[in-house]
C-alpha positions as CSV (number, residue, x, y, z in Angstrom):
1,M,30.2,-12.2,40.4
2,P,29.1,-9.1,38.4
3,S,31.1,-8.4,35.3
4,S,33.4,-5.4,35.4
5,V,32.9,-4.9,31.7
6,Q,30.3,-2.3,31.0
7,R,28.0,-2.6,28.0
8,T,28.5,0.1,25.4
9,R,25.3,1.7,24.3
10,V,25.4,2.1,20.5
11,R,24.1,5.4,19.3
12,K,22.3,5.0,16.0
13,Q,22.8,7.6,13.2
14,P,19.8,10.0,12.9
15,A,18.7,8.6,9.5
16,E,18.9,5.0,10.8
17,R,16.9,5.8,13.9
18,R,14.3,7.8,12.0
19,A,13.8,4.9,9.5
20,E,13.5,2.5,12.4
21,I,10.8,4.7,14.0
22,V,8.9,4.9,10.7
23,A,9.1,1.2,10.1
24,A,7.8,0.4,13.6
25,S,5.0,2.9,13.1
26,A,4.0,1.4,9.7
27,A,3.9,-2.1,11.3
28,I,1.6,-0.9,14.0
29,A,-0.7,0.9,11.5
30,L,-1.0,-2.3,9.4
31,A,-1.7,-4.5,12.4
32,D,-3.9,-2.3,14.6
33,G,-4.8,0.9,12.7
34,L,-3.5,4.4,12.4
35,E,-5.2,5.5,15.6
36,C,-2.8,3.2,17.5
37,V,0.3,5.0,16.1
38,T,1.2,7.0,19.2
39,L,4.6,8.2,20.5
40,R,4.2,5.8,23.5
41,R,3.1,2.8,21.5
42,V,6.0,3.2,19.0
43,A,8.5,3.8,21.9
44,E,7.3,0.5,23.5
45,A,7.7,-1.4,20.3
46,L,11.3,-0.2,20.0
47,G,12.2,-0.4,23.7
48,V,13.0,3.3,24.0
49,R,11.6,6.4,25.8
50,P,8.8,8.3,24.2
51,G,11.0,11.4,24.3
52,L,13.2,9.9,21.7
53,I,10.3,9.5,19.3
54,S,9.1,13.0,19.9
55,H,12.7,14.2,19.1
56,Y,12.2,13.0,15.6
57,F,8.5,13.6,15.3
58,P,7.5,16.5,17.6
59,A,4.0,16.4,16.1
60,A,2.4,12.9,16.4
61,E,0.3,13.7,13.3
62,D,3.4,13.7,11.2
63,L,4.3,10.3,12.5
64,V,0.9,8.9,11.6
65,A,1.3,10.4,8.1
66,E,4.7,8.8,7.8
67,A,3.4,5.5,9.0
68,F,0.7,5.4,6.3
69,G,3.1,6.6,3.6
70,S,5.7,4.0,4.4
71,A,3.2,1.1,4.4
72,A,1.5,2.2,1.2
73,S,4.8,2.9,-0.6
74,A,6.1,-0.5,0.4
75,E,3.0,-2.3,-0.9
76,L,3.2,-0.3,-4.1
77,E,6.7,-1.6,-4.7
78,V,5.6,-5.1,-4.1
79,L,2.6,-4.9,-6.4
80,L,3.7,-2.5,-9.1
81,S,7.5,-2.6,-9.1
82,A,9.1,-0.7,-12.0
83,D,11.4,-3.8,-12.3
84,R,9.1,-6.5,-13.6
85,A,11.8,-9.2,-13.8
86,G,11.0,-10.1,-17.4
87,A,7.3,-10.3,-17.0
88,S,5.2,-8.8,-19.8
89,P,2.7,-6.0,-19.0
90,R,-0.2,-8.5,-19.1
91,Q,1.6,-10.9,-16.8
92,H,2.5,-8.1,-14.4
93,L,-1.1,-6.8,-14.3
94,A,-2.5,-10.3,-13.8
95,A,-0.1,-10.8,-10.8
96,F,-1.1,-7.4,-9.4
97,L,-4.8,-8.2,-9.7
98,A,-4.4,-11.7,-8.1
99,R,-2.8,-10.1,-5.1
100,T,-5.1,-7.1,-4.7
101,C,-8.2,-9.3,-5.0
102,G,-6.9,-11.8,-2.4
103,P,-6.5,-12.0,1.3
104,A,-2.8,-11.0,1.1
105,Y,-4.0,-7.4,0.5
106,D,-6.6,-7.2,3.3
107,D,-4.3,-5.4,5.8
108,V,-3.4,-2.7,3.2
109,T,-7.1,-2.4,2.2
110,R,-8.1,-1.7,5.8
111,L,-5.2,0.8,6.1
112,W,-6.4,2.8,3.1
113,I,-10.0,2.9,4.4
114,N,-8.6,3.9,7.8
115,A,-6.4,6.7,6.3
116,R,-9.1,8.1,4.1
117,H,-11.5,8.3,7.1
118,L,-9.0,10.0,9.4
119,A,-7.7,12.3,6.6
120,R,-10.9,14.3,6.8
121,Y,-9.6,16.1,9.8
122,R,-5.8,15.4,9.8
123,P,-4.1,17.7,7.2
124,A,-0.7,15.9,7.2
125,L,-2.4,12.5,6.6
126,R,-4.7,14.0,4.0
127,H,-1.7,15.3,2.0
128,R,0.1,11.9,2.3
129,V,-3.1,10.1,1.1
130,L,-3.2,12.3,-2.0
131,V,0.5,11.7,-2.7
132,Q,0.1,8.0,-2.5
133,E,-3.0,8.0,-4.6
134,G,-1.0,9.8,-7.3
135,A,1.9,7.4,-7.0
136,W,-0.4,4.4,-7.4
137,R,-2.3,6.0,-10.3
138,G,1.0,6.9,-12.0
139,R,2.5,3.5,-11.6
140,L,-0.5,1.7,-13.0
141,T,-0.9,4.1,-15.8
142,A,2.7,3.5,-16.8
143,L,2.0,-0.2,-16.8
144,V,-1.0,0.2,-19.1
145,E,1.0,2.5,-21.4
146,D,3.7,-0.2,-21.7
147,G,1.1,-2.7,-22.6
148,V,-0.4,-0.4,-25.2
149,A,3.0,0.3,-26.7
150,C,3.8,-3.4,-27.1
151,G,0.4,-4.3,-28.4
152,E,-0.9,-6.3,-25.5
153,F,-3.5,-3.7,-24.4
154,R,-5.9,-1.4,-26.2
155,A,-6.7,1.8,-24.3
156,A,-7.2,5.2,-25.9
157,E,-6.5,6.9,-22.6
158,P,-4.3,4.7,-20.3
159,V,-4.9,7.0,-17.3
160,V,-8.6,6.5,-17.6
161,A,-8.2,2.7,-17.7
162,A,-5.9,2.8,-14.7
163,V,-8.3,4.9,-12.7
164,H,-11.2,2.7,-13.7
165,I,-9.3,-0.4,-12.3
166,L,-8.3,1.4,-9.1
167,V,-11.8,2.7,-8.4
168,V,-13.3,-0.8,-8.7
169,L,-10.6,-2.2,-6.4
170,D,-11.2,0.6,-3.9
171,G,-15.0,0.0,-4.1
172,L,-14.7,-3.7,-3.5
173,G,-12.5,-3.1,-0.5
174,A,-14.7,-0.4,1.0
175,S,-17.8,-2.5,0.6
176,G,-16.3,-5.8,1.9
177,G,-16.5,-7.3,-1.5
178,R,-13.3,-9.1,-1.0
179,D,-15.0,-11.7,1.2
180,T,-16.8,-13.4,-1.6
181,A,-17.7,-16.7,0.1
182,D,-21.5,-15.8,0.0
183,L,-21.4,-13.8,-3.1
184,P,-21.6,-14.7,-6.8
185,E,-18.3,-15.6,-8.5
186,A,-18.6,-12.6,-10.7
187,V,-18.2,-10.3,-7.7
188,G,-14.9,-11.8,-6.7
189,R,-13.7,-11.4,-10.3
190,M,-15.1,-7.9,-10.8
191,A,-11.8,-6.1,-10.7
192,V,-10.3,-8.6,-13.2
193,T,-13.3,-8.3,-15.5
194,T,-13.2,-4.6,-15.3
195,A,-9.5,-4.5,-16.3
196,E,-10.0,-6.9,-19.2
197,Q,-12.8,-4.7,-20.5
198,A,-10.9,-1.5,-20.0
199,L,-7.9,-2.9,-21.9
200,G,-9.7,-4.6,-24.8
201,L,-8.8,-8.1,-23.6
202,P,-10.9,-11.3,-23.8
203,Y,-12.4,-12.8,-20.7
204,G,-9.8,-14.8,-18.8
205,A,-6.8,-13.0,-20.2
206,L,-5.9,-11.6,-16.8
207,D,-6.6,-14.7,-14.8
208,P,-3.5,-15.9,-12.8
209,P,-1.6,-18.9,-14.2
210,A,-2.9,-22.2,-12.9
């Protein structure tokens, strides 16, 4: 016998719904690439009509940019959180390098490569890539400055050291250098070695704890 009680459809607040859409878009971008972030795909993921997605993002390109920005920002908070929970700058940098040089970072590496490729002809995405590059550079520079201030690092120009480290990480990701199974050990450690040299540290100072 059918129930006489009707289900009440809960209408989400605009900010909550928008955040839900962006989160779903970011998950799709990380799993399948930014090309797969479409109004229909996001609507299917959330079980809603595409019209609801277009209400919040009339231009699909803006949704793609938001998807990238959300994913990149979330990873930045994981890797370079301003709250280091008592870790010293050296310990924090070692943890950052251990993650960015390992398989846990592969999805984000692919996302950055994907975004930079598409950004050539997508202005909204290009702007977001530049914003995120600035955020990553600023956060890593601040970490280097903290290390210099407490005497753990030596760097005349912290921003140059930070950019040097990021460039090597980007280069390894773009060239497939993260898969080091058939490459010399020095390749797999290249970003760590670069950071040690840029910050006046001895070899092994930024290795993760055993």
